[in-house]
C-alpha positions as CSV (number, residue, x, y, z in Angstrom):
1,X,-0.1,-0.2,0.1
2,X,1.3,3.1,-1.0
3,X,0.8,6.6,0.6
4,X,1.2,10.1,-0.7
5,X,2.9,12.9,0.6
6,X,-0.5,14.9,1.6
7,X,-1.3,11.7,3.7
8,X,2.0,11.2,5.1
9,X,2.2,14.7,6.4
10,X,-1.2,15.7,7.1
11,X,-0.4,17.3,10.6
12,X,2.6,19.3,9.4
13,X,0.8,22.2,9.5
14,X,0.1,22.2,13.3
15,X,3.5,21.1,14.0
16,X,6.0,23.1,15.6
17,X,9.6,23.0,14.9
18,X,12.3,22.5,17.6
19,X,14.3,25.0,19.0
20,X,17.0,22.5,19.3
21,X,20.6,23.0,18.1
22,X,24.1,22.6,18.8
23,X,25.4,23.9,22.0
24,X,28.6,25.0,23.9
25,X,30.6,22.1,24.8
26,X,34.1,22.1,26.9
27,X,36.6,24.3,25.0
28,X,37.7,27.9,24.5
29,X,35.6,29.9,22.1
30,X,36.0,33.4,20.2
31,X,32.2,34.1,19.4
32,X,30.0,36.6,17.6
33,X,26.4,37.1,19.1
34,X,23.7,36.6,16.7
35,X,20.6,36.8,19.1
36,X,19.6,36.4,22.6
37,X,16.1,35.4,23.5
38,X,13.8,33.6,26.2
39,X,11.3,31.1,25.2
40,X,8.8,28.8,26.8
41,X,9.8,25.1,26.8
42,X,7.5,22.9,24.2
43,X,7.7,20.0,26.7
44,X,7.2,21.4,30.0
45,X,4.5,24.1,30.3
46,X,5.5,27.1,32.2
47,X,9.3,26.6,32.1
48,X,11.3,29.2,30.3
49,X,14.6,29.5,29.0
50,X,17.3,32.1,28.3
51,X,19.2,31.3,25.0
52,X,22.1,33.3,23.5
53,X,23.2,32.4,19.9
54,X,26.5,32.7,18.4
55,X,28.3,32.4,15.2
56,X,31.9,30.7,15.9
57,X,34.7,32.9,15.0
58,X,37.5,30.5,16.5
59,X,37.4,27.4,18.7
60,X,39.8,24.8,20.3
61,X,36.8,22.4,19.4
62,X,37.4,20.4,16.6
63,X,33.8,19.9,15.8
64,X,33.1,23.5,15.7
65,X,34.8,25.9,13.0
66,X,34.5,29.1,11.9
67,X,30.9,30.1,11.0
68,X,29.1,27.4,12.8
69,X,26.1,28.3,14.9
70,X,26.1,27.3,18.6
71,X,23.9,28.2,21.4
72,X,24.3,28.8,25.2
73,X,21.0,27.7,27.0
74,X,20.0,28.5,30.6
75,X,16.9,27.2,32.3
76,X,15.2,30.2,34.3
77,X,14.2,30.0,37.6
78,X,17.0,27.9,39.0
79,X,19.2,29.0,41.9
80,X,22.1,30.0,39.6
81,X,20.1,31.0,36.2
82,X,20.3,34.8,36.9
83,X,23.9,34.9,38.1
84,X,24.9,32.8,34.9
85,X,23.1,35.1,32.5
86,X,24.5,38.5,34.4
87,X,28.1,37.0,33.9
88,X,27.4,36.6,30.1
89,X,25.9,40.1,29.9
90,X,28.6,41.8,31.7
91,X,31.0,40.3,29.1
92,X,28.3,41.5,26.1
93,X,28.1,44.9,27.6
94,X,31.3,46.6,27.9
95,X,32.5,47.6,31.0
96,X,29.0,46.9,32.9
97,X,29.0,46.2,36.4
98,X,26.8,43.8,38.4
99,X,24.4,46.7,39.4
100,X,24.0,47.8,35.6
101,X,22.5,44.5,34.6
102,X,18.8,44.5,35.6
103,X,15.4,43.5,34.3
104,X,15.6,46.8,32.3
105,X,18.7,45.6,30.5
106,X,17.6,42.5,29.8
107,X,14.3,43.8,28.4
108,X,16.3,45.7,25.9
109,X,18.6,42.9,25.3
110,X,15.8,40.7,24.3
111,X,13.9,43.5,22.3
112,X,13.2,42.7,18.6
113,X,15.9,45.4,17.6
114,X,18.5,42.6,19.2
115,X,21.1,45.6,20.2
116,X,23.6,42.9,21.1
117,X,23.8,41.1,17.9
118,X,27.4,41.1,16.5
119,X,29.0,41.7,19.6
120,X,32.1,39.7,19.9
121,X,33.0,37.9,23.1
122,X,35.0,35.0,24.4
123,X,34.1,31.8,26.4
124,X,36.4,29.1,28.5
125,X,33.9,26.2,28.8
126,X,34.9,23.5,31.3
127,X,32.8,20.4,33.0
128,X,32.1,21.0,36.5
129,X,30.5,18.4,39.0
130,X,27.1,19.4,40.1
131,X,27.1,20.0,44.1
132,X,23.8,18.6,44.8
133,X,24.2,15.7,42.2
134,X,27.6,14.1,42.6
135,X,28.8,12.2,39.7
136,X,26.7,14.3,37.4
137,X,28.3,17.2,35.5
138,X,27.5,20.5,33.5
139,X,29.2,22.6,31.3
140,X,30.3,25.8,33.1
141,X,31.0,28.8,31.0
142,X,33.3,31.9,31.8
143,X,32.6,34.9,29.8
144,X,35.3,37.5,28.9
145,X,34.9,40.8,26.8
146,X,38.7,40.5,25.8
147,X,40.4,37.7,23.9
148,X,41.9,34.9,25.7
149,X,44.2,32.5,24.1
150,X,42.6,29.4,21.9
151,X,45.0,26.6,21.2
152,X,44.3,23.5,19.2
153,X,44.9,21.2,22.1
154,X,42.3,23.1,24.4
155,X,45.0,24.3,26.6
156,X,45.2,27.8,28.1
157,X,48.4,29.7,28.6
């Protein structure tokens, strides 16, 4: 029995695309910001995420080359989400202090104008064990507005 495309994809019109993508993994990066955004989880109603999208300029990660698109994702509402996002924002906004990054700053950054698009920054990402879940790890990102050395072997000077 053969089916035609119209039958196979009859529910395509109501299907939502995934926000999935390639994410920052352990390594060192020179990045250009393409977008910062927030969105609601498609799997868990009421759960929100902050996402920063980047274009790779250079990286110590062999699978990520110049021009590749990668993302940094933070689940909002956790004990550390605002502090982690603030660290990124301080690298994106030259000279910003902790006090400069507030709700108004975030509202502007997330606006349709995307004022941070094109901003260059640097990241050192490494594995860190979760304090509350021994044996489980997450990728910790340290953000910099100034260049950091990127070596093909991933080692820092």
